[in-house]
TORMIRO-583622 format. One line per field, with one value per atom (N, C-alpha, C): atom name; residue in three letters; x, y, z; residue number from 1. Coordinates in Angstrom, 2 decimals. Atoms other than C-alpha are relative to their C-alpha. Example, Ala and Ser with C-alpha at 12.3 -4.5 7.8 and 13.67 -1.06 7.14 Angstrom:
BEGIN
site	c(N:CA:C:N:CA:C)
code	c(ALA:ALA:ALA:SER:SER:SER)
u	c(0.89:12.30:0.90:-0.82:13.67:-0.77)
v	c(-1.19:-4.50:1.20:-1.19:-1.06:1.09)
w	c(0.00:7.80:0.00:-0.06:7.14:0.73)
pos	c(1:1:1:2:2:2)
END
This chain:
BEGIN
site	c(N:CA:C:N:CA:C:N:CA:C:N:CA:C:N:CA:C:N:CA:C:N:CA:C:N:CA:C:N:CA:C:N:CA:C:N:CA:C:N:CA:C:N:CA:C:N:CA:C:N:CA:C:N:CA:C:N:CA:C:N:CA:C:N:CA:C:N:CA:C:N:CA:C:N:CA:C:N:CA:C:N:CA:C:N:CA:C:N:CA:C:N:CA:C:N:CA:C:N:CA:C:N:CA:C:N:CA:C:N:CA:C:N:CA:C:N:CA:C:N:CA:C:N:CA:C:N:CA:C:N:CA:C:N:CA:C:N:CA:C:N:CA:C:N:CA:C:N:CA:C:N:CA:C:N:CA:C:N:CA:C:N:CA:C:N:CA:C:N:CA:C:N:CA:C:N:CA:C:N:CA:C:N:CA:C:N:CA:C:N:CA:C:N:CA:C:N:CA:C:N:CA:C:N:CA:C:N:CA:C:N:CA:C:N:CA:C:N:CA:C:N:CA:C:N:CA:C:N:CA:C:N:CA:C:N:CA:C:N:CA:C:N:CA:C:N:CA:C:N:CA:C:N:CA:C:N:CA:C:N:CA:C:N:CA:C:N:CA:C:N:CA:C:N:CA:C:N:CA:C:N:CA:C:N:CA:C:N:CA:C:N:CA:C:N:CA:C:N:CA:C:N:CA:C:N:CA:C:N:CA:C:N:CA:C:N:CA:C:N:CA:C:N:CA:C:N:CA:C:N:CA:C:N:CA:C:N:CA:C:N:CA:C:N:CA:C:N:CA:C:N:CA:C:N:CA:C:N:CA:C:N:CA:C:N:CA:C:N:CA:C:N:CA:C:N:CA:C:N:CA:C:N:CA:C:N:CA:C:N:CA:C:N:CA:C:N:CA:C:N:CA:C:N:CA:C:N:CA:C:N:CA:C:N:CA:C:N:CA:C:N:CA:C:N:CA:C:N:CA:C:N:CA:C:N:CA:C:N:CA:C:N:CA:C:N:CA:C:N:CA:C:N:CA:C:N:CA:C:N:CA:C:N:CA:C:N:CA:C:N:CA:C:N:CA:C:N:CA:C:N:CA:C:N:CA:C:N:CA:C:N:CA:C:N:CA:C:N:CA:C:N:CA:C:N:CA:C:N:CA:C:N:CA:C:N:CA:C:N:CA:C:N:CA:C:N:CA:C:N:CA:C:N:CA:C:N:CA:C:N:CA:C:N:CA:C:N:CA:C:N:CA:C:N:CA:C:N:CA:C:N:CA:C:N:CA:C:N:CA:C:N:CA:C:N:CA:C:N:CA:C:N:CA:C:N:CA:C:N:CA:C:N:CA:C:N:CA:C:N:CA:C:N:CA:C:N:CA:C:N:CA:C:N:CA:C:N:CA:C:N:CA:C:N:CA:C:N:CA:C:N:CA:C:N:CA:C:N:CA:C:N:CA:C:N:CA:C:N:CA:C:N:CA:C:N:CA:C:N:CA:C:N:CA:C:N:CA:C:N:CA:C:N:CA:C:N:CA:C:N:CA:C:N:CA:C:N:CA:C:N:CA:C:N:CA:C:N:CA:C:N:CA:C:N:CA:C:N:CA:C:N:CA:C:N:CA:C:N:CA:C:N:CA:C:N:CA:C:N:CA:C:N:CA:C)
code	c(MET:MET:MET:HIS:HIS:HIS:ARG:ARG:ARG:ILE:ILE:ILE:LEU:LEU:LEU:ALA:ALA:ALA:LEU:LEU:LEU:LEU:LEU:LEU:ILE:ILE:ILE:ALA:ALA:ALA:LEU:LEU:LEU:LEU:LEU:LEU:PRO:PRO:PRO:LEU:LEU:LEU:PRO:PRO:PRO:VAL:VAL:VAL:GLN:GLN:GLN:ALA:ALA:ALA:GLU:GLU:GLU:GLY:GLY:GLY:GLU:GLU:GLU:ARG:ARG:ARG:ALA:ALA:ALA:GLY:GLY:GLY:ASP:ASP:ASP:PHE:PHE:PHE:ASP:ASP:ASP:TYR:TYR:TYR:TYR:TYR:TYR:VAL:VAL:VAL:LEU:LEU:LEU:ALA:ALA:ALA:LEU:LEU:LEU:SER:SER:SER:TRP:TRP:TRP:THR:THR:THR:PRO:PRO:PRO:SER:SER:SER:TRP:TRP:TRP:CYS:CYS:CYS:LEU:LEU:LEU:ALA:ALA:ALA:GLU:GLU:GLU:GLY:GLY:GLY:ASP:ASP:ASP:ALA:ALA:ALA:ARG:ARG:ARG:ARG:ARG:ARG:SER:SER:SER:ASN:ASN:ASN:GLN:GLN:GLN:CYS:CYS:CYS:ASP:ASP:ASP:PRO:PRO:PRO:ASP:ASP:ASP:THR:THR:THR:GLY:GLY:GLY:PHE:PHE:PHE:GLY:GLY:GLY:PHE:PHE:PHE:THR:THR:THR:LEU:LEU:LEU:HIS:HIS:HIS:GLY:GLY:GLY:LEU:LEU:LEU:TRP:TRP:TRP:PRO:PRO:PRO:GLN:GLN:GLN:PHE:PHE:PHE:GLU:GLU:GLU:SER:SER:SER:GLY:GLY:GLY:TRP:TRP:TRP:PRO:PRO:PRO:SER:SER:SER:TRP:TRP:TRP:CYS:CYS:CYS:ARG:ARG:ARG:SER:SER:SER:ALA:ALA:ALA:GLN:GLN:GLN:ARG:ARG:ARG:ASP:ASP:ASP:PRO:PRO:PRO:SER:SER:SER:ARG:ARG:ARG:ALA:ALA:ALA:GLN:GLN:GLN:THR:THR:THR:ALA:ALA:ALA:ALA:ALA:ALA:MET:MET:MET:ALA:ALA:ALA:ASP:ASP:ASP:ILE:ILE:ILE:MET:MET:MET:GLY:GLY:GLY:SER:SER:SER:GLY:GLY:GLY:GLY:GLY:GLY:LEU:LEU:LEU:ALA:ALA:ALA:TRP:TRP:TRP:HIS:HIS:HIS:GLN:GLN:GLN:TRP:TRP:TRP:LYS:LYS:LYS:LYS:LYS:LYS:HIS:HIS:HIS:GLY:GLY:GLY:ARG:ARG:ARG:CYS:CYS:CYS:ALA:ALA:ALA:ASP:ASP:ASP:LEU:LEU:LEU:SER:SER:SER:ALA:ALA:ALA:THR:THR:THR:ASP:ASP:ASP:TYR:TYR:TYR:PHE:PHE:PHE:ALA:ALA:ALA:ALA:ALA:ALA:ALA:ALA:ALA:ARG:ARG:ARG:ASN:ASN:ASN:ALA:ALA:ALA:TYR:TYR:TYR:GLU:GLU:GLU:ALA:ALA:ALA:ILE:ILE:ILE:ILE:ILE:ILE:ARG:ARG:ARG:PRO:PRO:PRO:ASP:ASP:ASP:LEU:LEU:LEU:LEU:LEU:LEU:ARG:ARG:ARG:GLN:GLN:GLN:LEU:LEU:LEU:THR:THR:THR:ASP:ASP:ASP:PRO:PRO:PRO:VAL:VAL:VAL:THR:THR:THR:LEU:LEU:LEU:PRO:PRO:PRO:PRO:PRO:PRO:SER:SER:SER:VAL:VAL:VAL:ILE:ILE:ILE:GLU:GLU:GLU:ALA:ALA:ALA:ALA:ALA:ALA:PHE:PHE:PHE:LEU:LEU:LEU:GLU:GLU:GLU:ALA:ALA:ALA:ASN:ASN:ASN:PRO:PRO:PRO:THR:THR:THR:HIS:HIS:HIS:THR:THR:THR:ALA:ALA:ALA:ASP:ASP:ASP:SER:SER:SER:ILE:ILE:ILE:THR:THR:THR:VAL:VAL:VAL:THR:THR:THR:CYS:CYS:CYS:ARG:ARG:ARG:ASN:ASN:ASN:ALA:ALA:ALA:GLN:GLN:GLN:ILE:ILE:ILE:ALA:ALA:ALA:GLU:GLU:GLU:VAL:VAL:VAL:ARG:ARG:ARG:LEU:LEU:LEU:CYS:CYS:CYS:LEU:LEU:LEU:THR:THR:THR:ARG:ARG:ARG:ASP:ASP:ASP:LEU:LEU:LEU:ALA:ALA:ALA:PRO:PRO:PRO:ARG:ARG:ARG:THR:THR:THR:CYS:CYS:CYS:ALA:ALA:ALA:PRO:PRO:PRO:ASP:ASP:ASP:VAL:VAL:VAL:ARG:ARG:ARG:ARG:ARG:ARG:ASP:ASP:ASP:CYS:CYS:CYS:THR:THR:THR:GLY:GLY:GLY:THR:THR:THR:ALA:ALA:ALA:THR:THR:THR:LEU:LEU:LEU:THR:THR:THR:PRO:PRO:PRO:LEU:LEU:LEU:ARG:ARG:ARG)
u	c(0.64:132.66:-1.63:1.31:129.16:-0.33:0.36:129.51:0.16:-0.07:130.42:-1.30:1.17:127.40:-1.19:0.91:125.14:0.01:-0.11:126.45:-0.38:0.46:125.90:-1.54:1.37:122.32:-0.54:0.68:121.72:-0.03:-0.27:122.95:-0.79:1.02:120.47:-1.07:1.10:117.68:-1.24:1.11:114.34:-1.07:0.98:111.67:-1.06:1.04:109.17:-1.42:1.25:106.31:0.01:0.06:104.96:-1.31:1.17:102.12:-0.57:0.65:99.80:0.11:-0.31:100.15:-1.39:1.34:97.58:-0.71:0.99:94.65:-0.06:0.08:94.38:1.19:-1.21:97.95:0.60:-0.42:98.78:-0.04:-0.30:99.59:-0.90:0.79:97.62:-0.64:0.48:95.73:0.58:-0.18:96.62:-1.30:1.23:93.60:0.57:-0.43:94.47:-1.07:1.01:92.52:0.66:-0.51:93.25:-0.82:0.54:92.75:-0.22:0.43:90.64:0.45:-0.47:91.68:1.45:-1.60:95.47:-0.17:0.13:94.41:-0.55:0.62:92.31:1.02:-1.34:95.41:0.83:-0.75:97.48:-0.53:0.55:95.26:-1.36:1.32:91.58:-0.57:0.22:91.32:0.27:-0.31:93.04:-0.67:0.94:90.60:-1.33:1.21:87.78:-0.96:0.89:86.43:-0.93:1.19:83.05:0.51:-0.44:84.92:0.63:-0.68:86.57:-0.90:0.82:83.60:-0.33:0.42:82.81:-1.09:0.98:80.86:-0.47:0.48:81.04:0.49:-0.37:82.50:0.73:-0.83:84.86:1.30:-1.28:87.74:0.68:-0.78:89.45:-0.93:0.83:88.02:0.76:-0.58:88.61:0.78:-0.82:91.47:-0.09:0.25:91.45:0.30:-0.48:91.93:0.79:-0.93:95.14:0.59:-0.70:96.34:1.55:-1.59:100.02:0.71:-0.92:102.86:0.80:-0.80:105.20:1.30:-0.78:107.51:-0.58:0.76:105.73:-1.39:1.71:102.12:-0.16:0.34:100.54:-1.09:0.89:98.59:-0.54:0.65:96.61:0.02:-0.31:96.20:-1.12:0.60:94.79:-1.29:0.93:91.30:-1.22:1.19:88.26:-1.45:1.16:85.97:-0.56:0.47:83.48:0.05:-0.25:84.06:-1.19:1.10:81.65:-0.90:0.84:78.70:0.13:0.08:78.39:-0.56:0.76:75.91:0.98:-0.89:78.31:1.21:-1.07:81.24:-0.82:0.56:78.86:-0.38:0.65:77.53:1.08:-1.05:81.01:0.50:-0.35:81.19:-0.30:0.46:79.59:1.54:-1.28:83.11:1.22:-1.16:85.60:-0.04:0.09:84.54:-0.60:0.39:83.59:0.11:0.06:82.66:1.21:-1.09:85.57:1.18:-1.06:88.04:-0.21:0.35:86.15:0.32:-0.18:86.42:1.75:-1.57:90.25:0.48:-0.34:90.75:-0.43:0.34:89.11:0.83:-0.91:91.04:1.48:-1.35:94.42:0.37:-0.25:93.92:-1.02:1.23:90.38:0.15:-0.08:91.07:1.14:-1.09:94.15:-0.60:0.64:91.82:-0.56:0.79:90.07:-1.21:1.41:86.81:-0.83:1.14:83.53:0.18:0.07:83.15:-0.87:0.83:80.35:0.64:-0.66:82.31:1.37:-1.05:85.42:-0.49:0.69:83.36:-0.60:0.66:81.62:1.36:-1.13:85.11:0.72:-0.68:86.46:-0.95:0.75:83.42:0.14:-0.26:83.51:1.36:-1.30:87.19:0.11:-0.03:86.65:-0.95:0.97:83.64:0.43:-0.34:85.41:1.14:-1.01:88.08:-0.71:0.64:87.03:1.04:-0.85:88.46:-0.26:0.00:89.24:-0.99:0.80:86.52:0.55:-0.43:88.67:0.85:-0.77:90.59:-0.92:1.05:87.25:-0.40:0.60:86.85:0.97:-0.86:89.96:-0.57:0.33:89.28:1.20:-1.14:92.73:1.15:-0.90:95.64:1.01:-0.94:98.01:1.24:-1.25:101.70:0.31:-0.16:102.42:0.96:-0.73:104.54:-1.10:0.86:102.81:-0.35:0.27:102.98:-1.03:1.18:100.28:-1.21:1.18:97.88:0.01:0.10:98.87:-0.55:0.61:98.41:-1.36:1.46:95.07:-0.81:0.82:93.99:0.34:-0.30:95.78:-0.92:0.87:93.57:-1.44:1.29:90.48:-0.19:0.11:91.32:1.03:-0.93:92.94:0.35:-0.17:93.04:1.40:-1.16:95.80:1.19:-1.26:99.33:0.88:-0.77:101.91:0.72:-0.68:103.51:-1.11:1.04:99.98:-0.69:0.59:99.37:1.31:-0.91:101.44:-0.56:0.48:101.08:0.93:-0.84:102.23:-0.35:0.09:102.73:0.47:-0.27:102.94:0.00:-0.20:104.20:-0.09:0.00:104.70:-1.59:1.26:101.03:-0.50:0.45:99.41:-0.75:0.71:98.31:-1.01:0.85:97.16:0.24:-0.17:96.80:-0.30:0.10:97.47:-0.09:0.12:96.31:0.22:-0.16:97.50:-0.89:1.12:94.94:0.48:-0.18:94.96:-1.13:0.94:93.01:-1.41:1.30:90.23:-0.43:0.18:90.40:0.32:-0.42:91.92:1.30:-1.29:94.74:1.29:-1.22:98.23:1.12:-1.00:101.68:0.48:-0.37:102.77:1.39:-1.27:105.73:0.90:-0.91:108.82:-0.08:0.05:108.31:-1.33:1.18:104.84:0.21:-0.07:105.92:0.92:-0.91:107.58:-0.90:0.64:106.05:0.75:-0.82:106.87:0.63:-0.82:109.30:-0.01:0.12:109.53:-1.32:1.36:106.36:-0.58:0.99:103.45:-1.24:1.02:100.45:-1.23:1.20:96.95:-1.16:0.90:94.49:-1.43:1.36:90.98:-1.01:1.23:87.77:-0.35:0.37:86.30:-1.59)
v	c(1.18:-109.35:0.37:-0.12:-107.80:0.74:-0.73:-105.40:-0.83:0.99:-108.24:-0.73:0.72:-110.25:0.92:-0.93:-107.10:0.02:-0.34:-106.60:-1.36:1.16:-110.35:-0.22:-0.02:-110.23:1.08:-1.07:-107.05:-0.60:0.50:-108.86:-1.28:1.05:-111.70:0.26:-0.28:-111.93:0.05:-0.31:-110.76:-1.24:1.11:-113.49:0.38:-0.32:-113.67:0.30:-0.21:-113.75:1.16:-1.23:-110.65:-0.16:-0.08:-109.97:1.25:-1.26:-107.10:0.99:-1.07:-105.40:0.63:-0.86:-102.87:-0.83:0.51:-104.65:0.66:-0.39:-104.59:-0.02:-0.12:-104.39:-1.43:1.43:-107.59:-0.10:0.12:-108.82:-1.00:0.98:-111.84:-1.04:0.88:-114.83:-1.48:1.43:-118.41:-0.74:0.75:-120.79:-1.41:1.24:-123.61:-1.01:1.13:-126.96:-1.16:1.02:-129.54:-1.44:1.56:-133.36:-0.38:0.20:-134.09:-1.27:1.30:-137.82:0.21:-0.36:-136.52:0.83:-1.14:-133.63:-0.87:0.81:-136.29:-0.85:0.71:-138.46:0.89:-0.81:-135.70:0.92:-1.00:-133.54:-0.35:0.09:-134.20:-1.15:1.12:-137.65:0.36:-0.43:-136.35:1.02:-0.87:-133.59:-0.41:0.45:-135.72:0.82:-0.81:-133.52:-0.69:0.64:-134.24:-0.16:-0.10:-133.65:-1.16:1.13:-136.83:-1.29:1.05:-139.05:-0.77:0.90:-142.11:0.59:-0.32:-141.30:1.59:-1.66:-137.46:0.29:-0.37:-137.44:1.22:-1.07:-134.69:-0.39:0.18:-134.67:1.21:-1.36:-131.40:1.02:-1.09:-128.85:1.30:-1.40:-125.23:0.34:-0.27:-124.41:1.39:-1.15:-120.88:0.78:-1.00:-117.96:0.88:-0.54:-116.38:1.20:-1.11:-112.79:-0.26:0.40:-113.07:1.14:-0.98:-110.80:-0.86:0.59:-111.51:-0.73:0.70:-112.63:-0.06:0.07:-113.83:0.27:-0.23:-113.10:0.73:-0.69:-110.81:-0.99:0.94:-112.21:0.68:-0.89:-110.82:1.51:-1.42:-107.73:0.96:-1.18:-104.38:0.13:-0.26:-104.06:0.75:-0.63:-101.76:-0.82:0.62:-104.37:-0.91:0.84:-106.04:-1.43:1.47:-109.57:-0.70:0.61:-112.26:-0.31:0.63:-113.46:-1.53:1.53:-117.21:-0.65:0.67:-117.76:0.04:-0.04:-116.58:-0.91:1.01:-118.83:-1.41:1.24:-121.65:-0.49:0.41:-121.34:-0.37:0.45:-122.08:-1.46:1.52:-125.72:-0.79:0.80:-127.24:0.07:0.22:-126.60:0.18:-0.20:-125.84:-1.19:0.90:-128.70:0.60:-0.36:-126.55:1.57:-1.51:-122.96:0.34:-0.47:-122.94:0.37:-0.25:-123.13:1.42:-1.32:-120.23:1.23:-1.08:-118.20:0.33:-0.03:-118.88:0.59:-0.48:-118.23:1.36:-1.32:-114.87:0.83:-0.68:-113.74:0.17:0.13:-114.80:0.60:-0.27:-114.06:0.95:-0.66:-112.69:1.33:-1.56:-109.30:0.53:-0.46:-108.93:0.52:-0.26:-108.95:1.46:-1.31:-105.57:-0.02:0.08:-107.02:-0.11:0.40:-107.26:-1.59:1.42:-110.65:-0.63:0.58:-111.21:-0.22:-0.01:-110.38:-0.89:0.93:-112.29:-1.43:1.49:-115.64:-0.11:0.07:-114.92:-0.49:0.16:-114.58:-1.38:1.37:-117.72:-1.02:1.09:-119.81:0.15:-0.21:-118.43:-0.70:0.44:-119.32:-1.57:1.38:-122.88:-0.62:0.46:-123.59:0.05:0.05:-122.43:-1.05:0.94:-125.13:-1.51:1.38:-128.61:-1.02:1.12:-131.29:-1.27:1.16:-134.34:-1.22:0.93:-136.86:-1.42:1.56:-139.96:-0.11:0.06:-138.99:-0.47:0.48:-139.60:-1.36:1.21:-142.95:-0.99:1.09:-144.51:-0.88:0.89:-147.43:-0.32:0.32:-148.03:1.16:-0.99:-145.76:-0.27:0.22:-145.20:0.99:-0.80:-144.07:0.58:-0.55:-141.66:1.29:-1.34:-138.59:0.96:-1.03:-135.55:0.89:-0.51:-134.37:-0.76:0.65:-136.93:0.87:-0.86:-134.95:1.36:-1.15:-131.72:-0.19:0.33:-133.33:-0.10:0.23:-134.37:1.32:-1.34:-130.74:0.79:-0.58:-129.55:-0.39:0.59:-131.70:0.57:-0.36:-130.75:1.62:-1.50:-127.01:0.48:-0.31:-126.07:1.46:-1.41:-122.40:0.12:0.03:-123.08:-0.67:0.65:-124.07:-0.54:0.55:-126.03:1.08:-1.03:-122.70:0.57:-0.70:-121.65:-1.03:0.98:-124.98:-0.53:0.63:-126.46:-1.07:1.11:-129.73:-0.17:0.41:-130.07:-1.18:1.19:-132.98:0.41:-0.16:-133.49:-1.62:1.60:-136.87:-1.00:0.99:-138.53:-0.14:0.16:-137.80:1.30:-1.16:-135.57:0.78:-0.72:-132.64:0.90:-1.07:-129.79:0.32:-0.68:-128.32:1.40:-1.51:-124.68:0.54:-0.79:-122.54:1.59:-1.59:-118.87:0.66:-0.79:-116.32:1.47:-1.45:-112.67:0.52:-0.46:-110.28:-0.28:0.25:-110.84:-1.50:1.37:-114.52:-0.79:0.62:-115.31:-0.73:0.67:-117.93:0.94:-0.69:-116.59:-0.87:0.67:-117.73:0.20:-0.03:-118.50:0.80:-0.56:-116.62:-1.06:1.09:-118.61:-0.65:0.47:-118.92:-0.91:0.73:-120.68:-1.12:0.97:-122.64:-1.11:1.02:-125.49:-1.34:1.37:-128.90:-0.81:1.05:-131.61:-1.02:0.77:-134.16:-1.63:1.66:-138.25:-0.22:0.62:-139.96:0.23:-0.38:-139.39:-0.95:1.07:-141.54:1.04:-0.62:-140.36:-0.94:0.70:-141.72:0.11:-0.05:-142.55:0.67:-0.60:-140.87:-0.94:0.86:-142.20:-0.37)
w	c(0.12:-56.08:-0.29:0.03:-55.56:-1.23:0.94:-58.35:-1.36:1.30:-60.90:0.14:0.11:-59.59:-0.47:0.30:-59.95:-1.73:1.55:-63.71:-0.77:0.60:-64.37:0.06:-0.20:-63.05:-1.16:0.73:-65.22:-1.65:1.41:-68.34:-0.46:0.16:-67.90:-0.80:0.67:-70.34:0.79:-0.71:-69.07:-0.25:0.29:-68.74:-1.07:1.14:-71.74:0.68:-0.66:-69.34:0.76:-0.92:-67.55:0.65:-0.72:-65.18:0.16:-0.44:-64.59:-1.18:0.98:-68.07:-0.21:0.13:-69.42:-1.00:0.64:-70.84:-1.36:1.41:-74.79:-0.54:0.58:-75.24:-0.37:0.36:-77.21:-1.57:1.57:-80.78:-0.73:0.51:-81.47:1.03:-1.03:-79.81:-0.21:-0.05:-79.02:0.46:-0.39:-79.08:0.39:-0.52:-76.90:0.36:-0.13:-77.13:0.78:-0.92:-74.40:-0.36:0.19:-75.02:1.35:-1.31:-71.97:0.59:-0.40:-71.47:0.53:-0.57:-71.07:1.24:-1.12:-68.74:1.21:-1.17:-66.56:0.68:-0.47:-66.26:0.83:-0.86:-65.16:1.16:-1.23:-62.93:0.33:-0.17:-63.37:0.94:-0.99:-61.68:1.35:-1.21:-58.74:0.66:-0.62:-58.35:-0.17:0.04:-58.96:-0.74:0.94:-61.82:-0.62:0.65:-63.22:-1.40:1.55:-66.65:-0.36:0.22:-66.20:0.16:-0.29:-65.48:-1.27:1.09:-67.78:-0.95:1.07:-70.92:0.12:0.10:-70.64:-1.38:1.12:-74.03:-0.37:0.39:-73.89:-0.59:0.73:-76.39:0.05:0.06:-77.31:0.56:-0.44:-75.09:-0.05:0.04:-74.90:1.26:-1.18:-72.54:0.29:0.00:-73.35:-1.33:1.23:-75.85:0.74:-0.81:-74.89:-0.74:0.77:-75.87:0.04:-0.14:-76.74:-0.72:0.68:-77.69:-1.00:0.92:-80.44:0.72:-0.81:-77.70:1.53:-1.37:-74.38:-0.03:-0.08:-73.18:1.29:-0.97:-70.91:0.95:-0.71:-67.90:1.24:-1.23:-64.76:-0.15:0.48:-66.68:0.78:-0.76:-65.00:-1.30:1.07:-66.78:0.74:-0.66:-66.02:-0.40:0.46:-67.68:1.31:-1.06:-65.16:-0.15:-0.13:-64.14:-0.50:0.56:-65.72:1.53:-1.33:-63.46:-0.07:0.03:-62.36:-1.17:1.17:-65.08:-1.22:1.22:-67.75:0.04:0.02:-66.60:-0.18:0.16:-66.26:-1.29:1.40:-69.72:-0.90:0.69:-71.00:0.29:-0.54:-69.39:-1.11:0.95:-72.49:-0.95:0.73:-74.36:0.74:-0.83:-71.44:1.08:-1.15:-69.10:1.52:-1.18:-66.29:0.11:-0.30:-65.18:0.83:-0.99:-62.80:-1.03:0.66:-65.56:-0.69:0.48:-67.30:0.60:-1.00:-64.26:-0.19:-0.04:-64.14:-1.33:1.31:-67.78:-0.27:0.05:-67.52:0.89:-0.78:-64.68:-0.51:0.41:-66.06:-1.43:1.28:-69.81:-0.51:0.52:-70.55:0.07:-0.30:-68.87:-0.97:0.79:-71.16:-1.22:1.15:-74.20:-0.12:0.09:-73.03:-0.60:0.44:-74.05:1.16:-1.15:-71.88:-0.03:-0.28:-70.37:-1.08:0.75:-72.61:-1.64:1.35:-76.07:0.31:0.08:-74.76:0.03:0.14:-74.13:-1.41:1.19:-77.38:-1.07:0.87:-79.26:0.22:-0.26:-77.41:-0.60:0.53:-78.35:-1.57:1.44:-81.93:-0.63:0.31:-82.29:-0.01:-0.23:-80.93:-0.95:0.97:-83.07:-1.51:1.50:-86.29:-0.14:0.03:-85.58:-0.29:0.11:-86.88:0.58:-0.72:-84.51:-0.45:0.82:-86.45:0.94:-0.78:-85.59:0.14:-0.11:-86.24:1.44:-1.48:-82.89:1.11:-0.91:-81.18:-0.05:0.17:-82.44:0.57:-0.81:-80.72:1.12:-1.15:-78.43:0.82:-0.80:-77.15:-0.23:0.13:-76.49:-1.23:1.06:-79.39:0.21:0.02:-79.46:-1.41:1.45:-82.41:0.18:-0.05:-83.38:0.17:-0.32:-82.40:-1.46:1.31:-86.18:-0.63:0.68:-86.97:0.52:-0.50:-84.83:-0.70:0.61:-86.44:-1.47:1.45:-89.92:-0.03:-0.16:-88.92:0.07:0.05:-88.00:-1.17:1.18:-91.13:-1.03:1.07:-93.26:0.18:-0.19:-91.50:0.04:0.02:-91.42:-0.98:1.04:-94.61:0.09:-0.14:-93.82:0.98:-1.01:-91.21:-0.67:0.53:-91.95:1.10:-1.09:-90.15:1.06:-0.98:-88.63:0.68:-0.81:-87.26:0.97:-1.00:-85.13:0.53:-0.94:-82.42:0.75:-0.97:-80.58:1.25:-1.20:-77.02:0.85:-0.91:-74.68:1.47:-1.42:-71.06:0.53:-0.68:-69.22:-1.07:1.24:-72.73:-0.71:0.50:-73.46:-0.78:0.84:-76.22:0.88:-0.91:-74.14:-0.74:0.52:-76.41:-1.44:1.28:-79.98:0.29:-0.22:-80.02:-1.38:1.31:-82.97:0.14:-0.19:-83.58:-0.85:0.89:-84.70:0.18:-0.15:-85.50:1.15:-0.77:-83.29:-0.38:0.49:-85.58:-0.34:-0.14:-85.21:-1.28:1.19:-88.65:0.23:-0.35:-88.83:-0.27:0.04:-88.61:0.54:-0.39:-88.15:1.52:-1.41:-84.57:0.07:-0.34:-83.12:0.51:-0.20:-82.49:1.50:-1.43:-78.67:0.06:0.04:-79.46:-0.95:1.10:-82.48:0.40:-0.61:-80.37:0.23:-0.07:-81.17:0.83:-0.68:-78.78:-0.88:0.86:-80.29:0.51:-0.30:-80.59:-0.18:0.02:-79.68:1.26:-1.37:-77.15:-0.31:-0.04:-76.26:-0.23:-0.12:-77.17:0.58:-0.76:-74.71:-0.60:0.61:-76.05:1.02:-0.93:-74.72:0.99:-1.03:-71.54:-0.28)
pos	c(1:1:1:2:2:2:3:3:3:4:4:4:5:5:5:6:6:6:7:7:7:8:8:8:9:9:9:10:10:10:11:11:11:12:12:12:13:13:13:14:14:14:15:15:15:16:16:16:17:17:17:18:18:18:19:19:19:20:20:20:21:21:21:22:22:22:23:23:23:24:24:24:25:25:25:26:26:26:27:27:27:28:28:28:29:29:29:30:30:30:31:31:31:32:32:32:33:33:33:34:34:34:35:35:35:36:36:36:37:37:37:38:38:38:39:39:39:40:40:40:41:41:41:42:42:42:43:43:43:44:44:44:45:45:45:46:46:46:47:47:47:48:48:48:49:49:49:50:50:50:51:51:51:52:52:52:53:53:53:54:54:54:55:55:55:56:56:56:57:57:57:58:58:58:59:59:59:60:60:60:61:61:61:62:62:62:63:63:63:64:64:64:65:65:65:66:66:66:67:67:67:68:68:68:69:69:69:70:70:70:71:71:71:72:72:72:73:73:73:74:74:74:75:75:75:76:76:76:77:77:77:78:78:78:79:79:79:80:80:80:81:81:81:82:82:82:83:83:83:84:84:84:85:85:85:86:86:86:87:87:87:88:88:88:89:89:89:90:90:90:91:91:91:92:92:92:93:93:93:94:94:94:95:95:95:96:96:96:97:97:97:98:98:98:99:99:99:100:100:100:101:101:101:102:102:102:103:103:103:104:104:104:105:105:105:106:106:106:107:107:107:108:108:108:109:109:109:110:110:110:111:111:111:112:112:112:113:113:113:114:114:114:115:115:115:116:116:116:117:117:117:118:118:118:119:119:119:120:120:120:121:121:121:122:122:122:123:123:123:124:124:124:125:125:125:126:126:126:127:127:127:128:128:128:129:129:129:130:130:130:131:131:131:132:132:132:133:133:133:134:134:134:135:135:135:136:136:136:137:137:137:138:138:138:139:139:139:140:140:140:141:141:141:142:142:142:143:143:143:144:144:144:145:145:145:146:146:146:147:147:147:148:148:148:149:149:149:150:150:150:151:151:151:152:152:152:153:153:153:154:154:154:155:155:155:156:156:156:157:157:157:158:158:158:159:159:159:160:160:160:161:161:161:162:162:162:163:163:163:164:164:164:165:165:165:166:166:166:167:167:167:168:168:168:169:169:169:170:170:170:171:171:171:172:172:172:173:173:173:174:174:174:175:175:175:176:176:176:177:177:177:178:178:178:179:179:179:180:180:180:181:181:181:182:182:182:183:183:183:184:184:184:185:185:185:186:186:186:187:187:187:188:188:188:189:189:189:190:190:190:191:191:191:192:192:192:193:193:193:194:194:194:195:195:195:196:196:196:197:197:197:198:198:198:199:199:199:200:200:200:201:201:201:202:202:202:203:203:203:204:204:204:205:205:205:206:206:206:207:207:207:208:208:208:209:209:209:210:210:210)
END
């Protein structure tokens, strides 16, 4: 029985996520943009995050620039690069919502890029600023329930260098959560690998800015 169990375990597919990989060993980037009102409903309000205060105006903020494999992703990589200063992480709060998120993203994903903290945050900012976030979504005054494909179409119209295979929309708790865009290591649009190219289905709610 033990031998059969061991054989079955050996035949199970390995998880696509790994941890502690060598920095610089990745294939492409995923640029993750979070819709702040959804994040506030899911987590931010409970944390009493300043990002969720009324009239802050945060819409699609930068969640992170994530090194990615063609299947899975590296995280918590071993790197000789020096960690960013508090001033460096605080300087990302205007597009990330908080310096704390910038610090966490550096530890989990940034080290895997094998760039200095200065270069990694510059790349993340450049990638974020190169994407036009549809202004129409910021003009909502009431929650709307819609297919995630509508959000994708709005991004494609605003960013014609991307295709439907380079953008995916994710949901959480029936809310539009994130738009994720796939980029080469040089930050040019590219097709997402199958494990990233999984749009949420059905309908979801887009909550207006606070």
